[in-house]
C-alpha positions as CSV (number, residue, x, y, z in Angstrom):
1,X,-26.3,-36.9,4.4
2,X,-27.1,-35.0,7.6
3,X,-30.4,-34.4,8.6
4,X,-30.0,-30.4,8.3
5,X,-29.1,-31.2,5.1
6,X,-32.3,-33.3,4.0
7,X,-34.5,-30.7,5.5
8,X,-32.6,-27.8,3.0
9,X,-33.0,-30.1,0.1
10,X,-34.0,-27.0,-2.4
11,X,-31.8,-24.2,-0.7
12,X,-28.4,-23.9,-1.6
13,X,-26.4,-21.4,1.1
14,X,-24.8,-22.6,4.5
15,X,-27.3,-22.5,7.4
16,X,-26.6,-21.0,10.9
17,X,-24.7,-22.8,13.0
18,X,-24.6,-22.8,16.7
19,X,-22.5,-19.8,18.6
20,X,-20.7,-22.9,20.7
21,X,-19.8,-25.2,17.3
22,X,-18.5,-21.7,16.3
23,X,-16.6,-22.3,19.4
24,X,-15.4,-25.4,19.1
25,X,-14.6,-25.0,15.7
26,X,-11.9,-22.5,16.9
27,X,-11.0,-23.7,20.1
28,X,-8.1,-25.8,19.0
29,X,-6.3,-22.6,17.9
30,X,-6.1,-21.7,21.2
31,X,-3.6,-24.0,21.9
32,X,-1.9,-23.7,18.0
33,X,-1.2,-20.1,18.4
34,X,0.7,-20.6,21.8
35,X,3.3,-22.5,20.1
36,X,3.4,-20.3,17.5
37,X,4.0,-17.2,19.8
38,X,6.4,-19.6,21.9
39,X,7.9,-20.0,18.3
40,X,8.5,-16.2,17.3
41,X,8.7,-14.5,20.7
42,X,11.7,-16.8,22.0
43,X,13.0,-17.8,18.7
44,X,15.5,-15.3,18.7
45,X,16.3,-15.7,22.2
46,X,16.9,-18.8,21.7
47,X,19.2,-19.0,18.6
48,X,21.2,-16.3,20.2
49,X,21.6,-18.0,23.7
50,X,23.2,-21.2,21.1
51,X,26.1,-18.8,19.8
52,X,24.0,-17.4,16.5
53,X,25.5,-13.7,15.4
54,X,22.4,-11.7,15.2
55,X,23.6,-10.6,11.6
56,X,23.0,-14.5,10.7
57,X,19.1,-14.4,12.8
58,X,17.5,-14.1,8.4
59,X,18.4,-17.4,8.0
60,X,16.8,-19.2,11.5
61,X,13.7,-17.1,10.6
62,X,13.2,-18.1,6.7
63,X,12.7,-22.2,7.5
64,X,9.0,-20.8,9.5
65,X,7.6,-19.3,6.6
66,X,9.2,-21.4,3.7
67,X,7.6,-24.1,5.4
68,X,4.2,-22.5,5.9
69,X,4.5,-21.9,2.3
70,X,5.0,-25.7,1.0
71,X,2.8,-27.1,3.8
72,X,-0.5,-25.1,4.0
73,X,-1.3,-25.5,-0.1
74,X,-0.8,-28.9,0.3
75,X,-2.9,-29.6,3.1
76,X,-5.6,-27.5,1.6
77,X,-5.2,-29.7,-1.8
78,X,-5.5,-32.6,0.0
79,X,-7.8,-31.9,2.5
80,X,-10.4,-30.9,0.1
81,X,-10.3,-34.1,-1.5
82,X,-9.9,-36.0,2.2
83,X,-13.4,-38.0,3.9
84,X,-12.2,-40.1,6.5
85,X,-15.3,-40.3,9.2
86,X,-13.7,-42.1,11.3
87,X,-10.8,-39.7,11.8
88,X,-13.0,-36.5,11.8
89,X,-13.7,-35.7,8.4
90,X,-11.9,-33.8,5.7
91,X,-10.1,-31.1,7.7
92,X,-9.5,-32.7,11.4
93,X,-6.8,-35.9,10.8
94,X,-5.2,-32.8,9.6
95,X,-5.0,-31.3,12.6
96,X,-4.5,-34.5,14.4
97,X,-1.6,-35.1,12.8
98,X,-0.4,-31.8,12.8
99,X,-0.5,-31.1,16.8
100,X,1.5,-34.9,17.5
101,X,4.2,-34.0,15.8
102,X,4.0,-29.8,17.0
103,X,4.4,-31.7,20.5
104,X,7.1,-33.8,20.0
105,X,9.3,-30.9,18.4
106,X,7.9,-28.4,21.1
107,X,9.6,-30.1,23.9
108,X,12.7,-30.7,22.0
109,X,13.6,-27.6,20.4
110,X,14.4,-25.5,23.9
111,X,16.3,-28.2,24.9
112,X,19.0,-27.6,21.8
113,X,21.4,-26.5,23.9
114,X,21.2,-29.4,26.0
115,X,22.7,-32.1,24.5
116,X,26.7,-31.3,24.7
117,X,27.1,-30.1,21.0
118,X,28.8,-26.6,22.1
119,X,28.5,-23.1,22.5
120,X,28.0,-21.7,18.8
121,X,28.6,-24.8,17.3
122,X,27.6,-25.8,13.9
123,X,25.5,-29.1,15.5
124,X,23.8,-27.3,18.0
125,X,22.3,-24.0,15.5
126,X,21.8,-27.1,12.8
127,X,19.8,-29.0,15.9
128,X,17.7,-25.8,16.4
129,X,16.9,-24.8,12.7
130,X,15.7,-28.7,11.9
131,X,13.3,-28.8,14.4
132,X,12.3,-24.7,14.0
133,X,11.5,-26.3,10.7
134,X,9.5,-28.9,11.9
135,X,7.8,-27.0,14.6
136,X,6.7,-25.1,11.9
137,X,5.5,-27.5,9.4
138,X,3.4,-29.0,12.0
139,X,2.3,-25.9,13.4
140,X,0.9,-25.4,9.7
141,X,-0.5,-28.3,9.0
142,X,-2.4,-28.0,12.9
143,X,-3.6,-24.4,12.5
144,X,-4.6,-24.6,8.2
145,X,-8.0,-26.8,9.1
146,X,-9.3,-24.4,11.6
147,X,-9.3,-21.3,9.0
148,X,-10.7,-24.2,6.2
149,X,-13.5,-25.3,8.7
150,X,-15.3,-21.9,9.0
151,X,-15.1,-21.4,5.3
152,X,-16.5,-24.9,5.3
153,X,-19.4,-24.5,8.1
154,X,-19.8,-21.2,8.5
155,X,-22.3,-18.8,6.7
156,X,-21.2,-15.1,5.2
157,X,-23.7,-13.8,8.5
158,X,-21.5,-15.7,10.9
159,X,-17.9,-15.3,9.6
160,X,-17.3,-12.3,10.6
161,X,-18.2,-13.4,14.3
162,X,-16.6,-16.7,13.6
163,X,-12.9,-15.3,12.8
164,X,-13.6,-12.4,15.5
165,X,-13.7,-15.8,18.2
166,X,-10.8,-17.0,16.3
167,X,-8.9,-13.9,16.5
168,X,-9.8,-14.1,20.2
169,X,-8.2,-17.7,20.8
170,X,-5.4,-16.5,18.9
171,X,-4.7,-13.5,20.8
172,X,-5.8,-15.3,24.8
173,X,-2.9,-18.2,22.9
174,X,-0.2,-15.4,22.3
175,X,-1.0,-13.6,26.0
176,X,-0.5,-16.9,27.2
177,X,2.7,-18.4,25.6
178,X,4.6,-14.3,26.3
179,X,3.8,-14.1,29.9
180,X,5.1,-17.7,30.4
181,X,8.7,-17.2,30.8
182,X,8.1,-14.3,32.8
183,X,5.9,-15.9,35.3
184,X,8.5,-18.7,35.5
185,X,11.2,-16.5,36.7
186,X,9.0,-15.0,39.1
187,X,8.0,-18.0,40.6
188,X,12.0,-19.1,41.0
189,X,12.8,-20.6,38.1
190,X,16.4,-20.3,36.4
191,X,15.8,-17.7,33.8
192,X,19.8,-18.1,32.6
193,X,21.8,-21.2,32.6
194,X,25.2,-22.2,31.4
195,X,27.0,-20.8,28.2
196,X,24.9,-22.3,25.2
197,X,22.3,-23.8,27.5
198,X,18.0,-22.3,27.0
199,X,17.4,-21.2,30.7
200,X,14.6,-23.3,32.3
201,X,12.2,-20.6,32.4
202,X,11.9,-21.1,28.4
203,X,12.0,-24.8,28.7
204,X,9.3,-25.2,31.0
205,X,7.1,-22.5,28.6
206,X,7.7,-24.8,26.2
207,X,6.5,-27.9,27.7
208,X,3.3,-25.9,29.0
209,X,2.4,-24.9,25.8
210,X,2.8,-28.4,24.5
211,X,0.2,-29.8,26.9
212,X,-2.1,-26.9,26.0
213,X,-2.2,-27.7,22.6
214,X,-3.1,-31.3,23.1
215,X,-5.6,-30.5,25.3
216,X,-7.2,-27.5,23.2
217,X,-7.1,-29.5,20.0
218,X,-8.6,-32.2,21.4
219,X,-11.9,-30.2,22.3
220,X,-12.3,-29.5,18.7
221,X,-11.4,-33.2,17.5
222,X,-14.4,-34.8,19.8
223,X,-16.8,-31.6,19.9
224,X,-16.7,-30.9,16.0
225,X,-18.6,-33.3,13.3
226,X,-17.5,-31.9,10.0
227,X,-20.4,-31.9,6.7
228,X,-19.9,-34.8,4.5
229,X,-19.5,-34.7,0.9
230,X,-23.2,-34.5,-0.1
231,X,-24.1,-32.1,2.5
232,X,-21.0,-29.7,1.8
233,X,-21.5,-29.8,-1.9
234,X,-25.1,-28.8,-1.2
235,X,-24.3,-25.9,0.7
236,X,-22.1,-24.6,-1.2
237,X,-24.1,-25.2,-4.4
238,X,-21.8,-26.8,-6.3
239,X,-21.3,-30.9,-7.3
240,X,-20.0,-33.4,-5.1
241,X,-17.3,-33.9,-8.0
242,X,-16.3,-30.2,-7.5
243,X,-13.4,-30.6,-5.3
244,X,-11.8,-33.6,-7.1
245,X,-11.3,-31.9,-10.0
246,X,-7.9,-31.8,-10.6
247,X,-6.8,-28.0,-11.7
248,X,-3.4,-27.0,-11.2
249,X,-2.1,-24.2,-8.7
250,X,-1.3,-21.7,-11.3
251,X,-4.8,-22.0,-12.6
252,X,-6.5,-21.4,-9.4
253,X,-4.5,-18.3,-8.8
254,X,-5.3,-17.0,-12.3
255,X,-8.2,-17.4,-12.0
256,X,-8.6,-15.8,-8.2
257,X,-10.9,-13.1,-7.3
258,X,-9.4,-9.6,-7.6
259,X,-10.1,-9.0,-3.4
260,X,-7.7,-12.2,-3.4
261,X,-4.6,-10.0,-4.9
262,X,-5.8,-6.7,-3.2
263,X,-5.5,-8.1,-0.4
264,X,-2.1,-10.2,-1.1
265,X,-0.7,-7.0,-1.5
266,X,-1.9,-5.4,1.8
267,X,-0.5,-8.9,3.6
268,X,3.1,-8.1,1.9
269,X,3.9,-5.3,3.6
270,X,1.6,-5.8,7.1
271,X,4.1,-9.6,6.8
272,X,7.2,-7.5,6.1
273,X,7.6,-5.4,9.1
274,X,6.2,-8.4,11.7
275,X,9.0,-10.6,10.5
276,X,11.2,-7.8,11.9
277,X,9.4,-7.4,15.1
278,X,9.9,-11.2,16.2
279,X,13.5,-11.5,14.9
280,X,14.6,-8.4,16.5
281,X,12.7,-7.2,19.7
282,X,14.4,-9.1,22.3
283,X,17.8,-7.4,20.7
284,X,16.5,-4.1,20.5
285,X,14.9,-4.0,23.4
286,X,18.7,-5.2,25.6
287,X,20.5,-3.0,23.5
288,X,18.1,0.2,23.8
289,X,17.3,-0.3,27.6
290,X,19.6,-2.8,29.1
291,X,22.5,-1.6,27.0
292,X,23.6,-5.4,26.2
293,X,24.3,-6.8,23.0
294,X,26.0,-10.3,25.3
295,X,23.1,-13.4,25.2
296,X,24.4,-14.4,27.9
297,X,24.3,-12.1,29.9
298,X,21.7,-11.2,32.6
299,X,20.3,-8.2,31.4
300,X,20.1,-9.4,27.8
301,X,17.9,-12.7,29.2
302,X,15.9,-10.0,31.3
303,X,15.4,-8.3,28.5
304,X,14.3,-11.4,26.6
305,X,11.4,-11.5,29.4
306,X,10.5,-8.5,29.2
307,X,9.8,-8.8,25.4
308,X,7.2,-11.7,26.3
309,X,5.5,-9.0,28.5
310,X,5.4,-6.9,25.9
311,X,3.8,-9.4,23.4
312,X,1.5,-9.9,25.8
313,X,0.4,-6.4,25.8
314,X,0.5,-6.5,22.0
315,X,-2.0,-9.4,22.3
316,X,-4.3,-8.1,24.7
317,X,-4.5,-4.6,22.9
318,X,-5.1,-6.6,19.7
319,X,-8.0,-8.5,21.9
320,X,-9.6,-4.9,22.6
321,X,-9.0,-3.4,19.3
322,X,-11.0,-6.6,17.4
323,X,-13.8,-6.0,19.8
324,X,-14.1,-2.4,18.8
325,X,-13.5,-3.5,14.7
326,X,-15.7,-6.3,15.2
327,X,-18.4,-3.0,16.3
328,X,-17.5,-1.1,12.6
329,X,-20.4,-1.3,10.1
330,X,-19.3,-2.9,6.8
331,X,-18.8,0.3,4.9
332,X,-15.9,1.6,7.2
333,X,-14.0,-1.5,7.1
334,X,-11.7,0.6,5.1
335,X,-11.1,2.9,7.5
336,X,-10.7,0.9,10.4
337,X,-7.6,-1.1,8.4
338,X,-6.2,1.5,7.5
339,X,-6.2,3.7,10.9
340,X,-5.3,-0.3,12.4
341,X,-2.2,-0.3,10.1
342,X,-1.1,3.5,10.5
343,X,-1.1,3.3,14.0
344,X,0.8,-0.1,14.6
345,X,3.5,1.8,11.9
346,X,3.8,4.7,14.5
347,X,4.2,1.8,17.2
348,X,6.6,-0.1,15.1
349,X,9.2,3.7,14.5
350,X,8.7,4.4,18.3
351,X,10.6,1.0,19.3
352,X,13.7,2.7,17.5
353,X,13.8,5.8,19.8
354,X,12.7,4.3,23.3
355,X,14.4,3.3,25.5
356,X,13.3,2.9,29.3
357,X,11.2,-0.6,29.2
358,X,7.7,0.8,30.6
359,X,7.9,3.1,27.8
360,X,7.6,0.4,24.9
361,X,4.1,-0.3,26.8
362,X,2.3,1.9,24.4
363,X,4.4,1.3,21.7
364,X,3.0,-2.5,21.4
365,X,-0.3,-1.4,22.6
366,X,0.1,0.6,18.9
367,X,1.4,-2.8,17.2
368,X,-1.1,-4.6,18.8
369,X,-3.9,-2.3,16.7
370,X,-2.4,-3.5,14.2
371,X,-2.3,-7.2,14.7
372,X,-5.9,-6.8,15.2
373,X,-6.3,-5.7,11.6
374,X,-4.6,-7.9,9.9
375,X,-6.6,-10.9,12.0
376,X,-9.9,-9.1,11.3
377,X,-10.0,-8.4,7.7
378,X,-8.3,-10.7,5.3
379,X,-9.7,-13.5,5.8
380,X,-13.0,-11.8,5.9
381,X,-12.7,-10.8,2.6
382,X,-11.1,-13.3,0.8
383,X,-13.2,-15.9,1.9
384,X,-16.4,-14.0,1.2
385,X,-15.2,-13.5,-2.6
386,X,-14.5,-17.4,-2.6
387,X,-17.1,-20.4,-3.5
388,X,-16.8,-23.5,-1.6
389,X,-15.2,-24.9,-4.5
390,X,-11.1,-25.3,-3.9
391,X,-11.7,-23.4,-1.0
392,X,-9.0,-25.6,0.9
393,X,-6.7,-25.2,-1.6
394,X,-7.4,-21.2,-2.3
395,X,-6.8,-20.4,1.5
396,X,-3.5,-22.8,1.2
397,X,-2.1,-20.7,-1.4
398,X,-3.3,-17.5,0.2
399,X,-1.1,-18.5,2.9
400,X,1.5,-17.0,0.8
401,X,0.5,-13.6,1.2
402,X,1.7,-14.3,4.9
403,X,4.9,-16.7,3.8
404,X,6.8,-14.6,0.9
405,X,6.9,-11.5,2.6
406,X,8.7,-12.9,6.2
407,X,11.3,-14.5,3.3
408,X,11.8,-11.8,1.4
409,X,12.4,-9.7,4.6
410,X,14.7,-12.1,6.1
411,X,17.3,-12.5,2.7
412,X,16.6,-8.6,2.7
413,X,17.9,-8.0,6.4
414,X,21.7,-9.9,5.7
415,X,22.0,-6.7,3.6
416,X,19.4,-4.4,5.3
417,X,21.1,-5.1,8.8
418,X,25.0,-4.0,7.7
419,X,23.4,-0.9,6.0
420,X,21.8,0.6,9.1
421,X,24.9,0.2,11.3
422,X,24.7,-3.6,12.5
423,X,22.2,-2.1,15.4
424,X,19.0,-4.5,16.1
425,X,17.0,-1.8,17.2
426,X,17.6,0.4,13.8
427,X,15.3,-2.5,12.1
428,X,12.2,-1.3,13.4
429,X,12.7,1.8,11.5
430,X,12.1,-0.5,8.0
431,X,9.7,-2.0,9.5
432,X,8.0,1.2,10.4
433,X,8.2,2.4,6.7
434,X,7.0,-0.7,5.3
435,X,4.0,-0.9,7.5
436,X,3.0,2.9,6.3
437,X,2.9,1.6,2.7
438,X,0.9,-1.6,4.0
439,X,-1.6,1.0,5.6
440,X,-1.9,3.5,2.5
441,X,-2.1,0.1,0.3
442,X,-5.3,-0.6,1.6
443,X,-7.0,2.0,-0.3
444,X,-6.9,0.1,-2.7
445,X,-9.4,-2.4,-1.6
446,X,-12.3,-0.3,-2.0
447,X,-13.2,-1.3,-5.6
448,X,-12.8,-4.9,-5.3
449,X,-14.5,-5.1,-1.6
450,X,-17.5,-3.3,-2.7
451,X,-17.7,-4.9,-5.9
C-alpha cells in the first residue's frame, strides 16, 4: 500500500494529485488522437484513391466503431482485474500493447495501394479495410486507459481539469494530424501519385503520427504509477474483492445510473452526425468547391488537403471553446452543452450550401464548438455518477454510446446517400438535423444531472 494511502487510512475518497501528474496521465492521449484523426480525416480519401465507390464508403466506416464497440468493454473488464506492476499496473499494460500494434498498422494502411493489387481491386480494398480494423482495435486499446486512469486516480474536484487537459491534448493531436498532409504538400512532397496509389503527403503523415504515438505514450507509461489494488479500494471506498466479482455486462447496464442513459441518448445524435462529417467531408468539399468527383484528380487531392486544414480549424476552435466551457459554472452546464451542439448543427447545415473554401472555415469553427461540448461534458457527468466499482467496465460499455450511432449512421447511409441524390454534400443536411436533435435532447439531462 502506498505511503499516501497509509496516511489516509480513515479517510475514503481520492486525494488531490499534482497538476504535473494529471498532465502525464493524459499526455499519451495526444499521440492516440493524432492516430485517430489521421484515420478519420484521411480514410475517405484513402479508400476513394484506392477506387472505392462513394456509396460504398459506409462499409469501411462501420469497421472502426464496430472494433471500438467490442474492444473497449473488453479492455475495461480485464483491466479492472489486472495488476501487473512490472508492466505499469492495471491500465498501462493495455496502453503499451495497443500502441505497439497501432504503430505497425499506421505504417501499413497508407501503403494499401502500393502493393500492386490494382486500382479498385477487391484485394486493395480488403487490405485497406483489414488494416483500418486493426488500427481502430489497437487505438481503442490504447485510448481507453487514459479515460479510466482519470476515473481511477483523479477526484471529482479535479476531474473537470483532468478531462479539460485530455480535451486540450486530444485537440492538439487532431490539429497536428490534420495539417500534416497540407504541410508536406507545401514542403514539396508529391500530393498525387499513379492511379490507385496514396500520395506521399498522406503516407509520410502517417509515419510521423506513428512516431508521435510512441513518444507520447512512453511519457505516460514511464511517468505514471497507478494505485495498487489496496490503495485503489481504500480511496474508492470499496473492498479489494469488489472488482473481482463476476457481474455480467447486462447486469451492469441494468444498474447503471440514470446519467449513463441520458447522456447516451445525447451521444447517439452527436456521433451519428460526426460519422457523416468524417465520411463525406473530403468528397463534399471536392464537389462543392473544386467541382470534381474524380478521386484521382488534382482537384480532389487538393480538397483532401484542404479538409485537413479545416479539421485543424475545427480542433483549434474546440480548444478555445473548451477553455470557455471550463469557466462555465456547474449550474449552467446544460446551457453550455445545448448551445455548443446547436451551433455545431448550424455548422453542419452550412457545409451543404457553401462553395467557397474560405467560408468553410466558419462552418468548421461551428463544428469545432460542438466537438468541444462532446469532449467536455459526457465523461464528467458519467464518471461523477459512478462509484469505483467496475469503473473500467462501465466506461468501456459507455463507449457504446459512441460506437453504436456510428454503425447505425453507416448502415443508413446505403439508403440515405442515393435518396439524397448521390451527392456527398447532401449528407450534411441529414447530419445537421440529427445534431440539432442532440442539442434538444440535452434538455433531458437536467433532472439526472442535478440529482
